[in-house]
Wavefront OBJ file of the C-alpha trace (Angstrom):
o trace
v 46.365 33.083 -32.273
v 48.975 34.701 -30.057
v 48.752 38.768 -29.983
v 51.348 40.614 -32.094
v 53.432 43.290 -30.368
v 55.816 45.620 -32.348
v 58.594 47.361 -30.253
v 60.233 50.317 -31.939
v 63.391 51.351 -29.912
v 66.965 51.698 -30.955
v 68.489 50.325 -27.765
v 69.332 46.633 -28.726
v 69.698 45.632 -25.009
v 66.347 47.113 -23.980
v 64.571 45.676 -27.303
v 66.035 42.259 -26.638
v 65.047 42.179 -22.778
v 61.405 43.315 -23.890
v 61.220 40.815 -26.616
v 62.520 37.787 -24.419
v 59.909 38.793 -21.644
v 56.988 38.957 -24.225
v 57.882 35.821 -26.077
v 57.935 33.956 -22.759
v 54.173 34.791 -22.472
v 53.664 33.491 -26.046
v 53.155 37.027 -27.617
v 54.643 37.302 -31.411
v 57.154 40.075 -31.517
v 58.697 41.987 -34.199
v 61.146 45.074 -33.673
v 62.327 48.234 -35.433
v 65.143 50.244 -34.400
v 63.914 53.797 -35.693
v 60.483 55.376 -36.513
v 60.645 55.168 -40.263
v 61.460 51.282 -39.947
v 58.573 51.014 -37.275
v 55.909 52.628 -39.483
v 56.895 50.271 -42.445
v 56.660 47.333 -39.953
v 53.206 48.324 -38.815
v 51.828 47.888 -42.306
v 53.543 44.578 -42.745
v 53.084 43.171 -39.181
v 49.712 44.535 -38.452
v 50.473 44.648 -34.569
v 47.908 44.439 -31.710
v 50.109 46.629 -29.755
v 53.123 49.125 -30.441
v 55.869 49.601 -27.690
v 57.595 52.818 -28.734
v 60.624 54.833 -27.593
v 60.687 58.435 -27.468
v 64.120 59.166 -28.298
v 65.555 57.454 -31.361
v 67.290 59.188 -34.587
v 65.664 62.466 -32.972
v 64.662 63.497 -29.429
v 61.141 63.562 -30.495
v 61.005 60.777 -32.965
v 58.525 58.745 -30.840
v 56.180 61.682 -30.797
v 56.070 61.951 -34.518
v 55.616 58.222 -35.026
v 52.497 58.531 -32.427
v 51.146 61.654 -34.384
v 51.306 59.797 -37.599
v 49.594 56.449 -36.201
v 46.885 58.834 -34.387
v 46.173 61.022 -37.265
v 42.329 61.535 -37.319
v 42.226 61.562 -41.460
v 40.309 58.653 -42.654
v 42.589 58.850 -45.806
v 45.905 58.411 -43.721
v 47.976 55.314 -44.549
v 47.878 54.577 -41.021
v 44.164 54.886 -40.115
v 43.770 51.115 -39.685
v 46.033 51.520 -36.938
v 44.643 54.836 -35.294
v 43.310 52.595 -32.194
v 46.093 50.498 -31.781
v 47.324 50.638 -28.263
v 50.520 52.463 -28.090
v 52.881 52.113 -24.673
v 55.536 54.732 -24.957
v 58.951 54.055 -23.086
v 61.610 56.290 -22.256
v 64.325 57.475 -19.823
v 63.073 61.174 -20.348
v 61.330 61.102 -17.108
v 64.714 60.431 -15.233
v 66.749 63.042 -17.251
v 64.003 65.763 -17.280
v 61.427 64.865 -14.589
v 58.728 64.628 -17.417
v 55.512 63.056 -15.925
v 52.915 61.553 -18.247
v 49.378 60.604 -17.382
v 47.123 59.223 -20.137
v 44.157 60.717 -18.241
v 45.408 64.150 -18.160
v 47.988 64.303 -21.232
v 46.401 62.413 -23.937
v 45.424 65.447 -25.969
v 49.337 66.355 -26.172
v 50.596 62.843 -26.394
v 47.768 60.207 -27.533
v 49.344 57.154 -26.099
v 47.624 54.643 -23.841
v 50.514 53.994 -21.122
v 53.983 55.673 -20.463
v 56.660 53.429 -18.979
v 59.854 54.874 -17.577
v 63.203 52.898 -18.289
v 64.512 50.798 -16.807
v 61.396 48.734 -17.180
v 60.783 45.781 -14.719
v 59.380 42.713 -16.494
v 56.459 42.591 -14.511
v 55.471 46.108 -15.084
v 55.809 45.695 -18.897
v 53.569 42.429 -18.819
v 50.927 44.078 -16.583
v 50.794 47.220 -18.928
v 50.802 45.084 -22.069
v 47.924 43.007 -20.631
v 46.096 45.806 -19.592
v 46.168 47.701 -22.870
v 45.553 44.467 -24.905
v 42.379 43.911 -22.682
v 41.030 47.397 -23.468
v 41.310 46.710 -27.233
l 1 2 3 4 5 6 7 8 9 10 11 12 13 14 15 16 17 18 19 20 21 22 23 24 25 26 27 28 29 30 31 32 33 34 35 36 37 38 39 40 41 42 43 44 45 46 47 48 49 50 51 52 53 54 55 56 57 58 59 60 61 62 63 64 65 66 67 68 69 70 71 72 73 74 75 76 77 78 79 80 81 82 83 84 85 86 87 88 89 90 91 92 93 94 95 96 97 98 99 100 101 102 103 104 105 106 107 108 109 110 111 112 113 114 115 116 117 118 119 120 121 122 123 124 125 126 127 128 129 130 131 132 133 134 135
C-alpha cells in the first residue's frame, strides 16, 4: 500500500507541483488550502506525512496547526498523529532570513524538516523519503 501524504498550502500552483511530483513516485496525495481544512483532512485521510505551509490565512497558521498536531495531551483529538512527520515549507526564509534546524529549534517548532520555497522536486522527494524512513 502506498504511503499517504497530506499537503496543506494555500498556493494552488505549489500544491499542484508537489502533488504531481509525489504522485509520480506512487504516493497517495490529498490536499487542503488552509489549516482548518488541513486538520479535518488529517482525521479523514490519516496521512503518513504532512507537508505544511507556514503562512496561509494568517502569517502563523502553520505554526498553530503544528502545535495542535504535536499536543502532548493524550486526550487531544489529534493525539493519534502526534508523531506523524511534518515537513514545513515556506518562503519565510527568503523574506526574513529565518533559519530553522530540527536539531536546535524543535522545542520552538516541532517539525521534522523545513524546506524553503521554491522547492526543487529532488529535494522534496529526498526529504519525504527521509522522514518516512524514520517513522
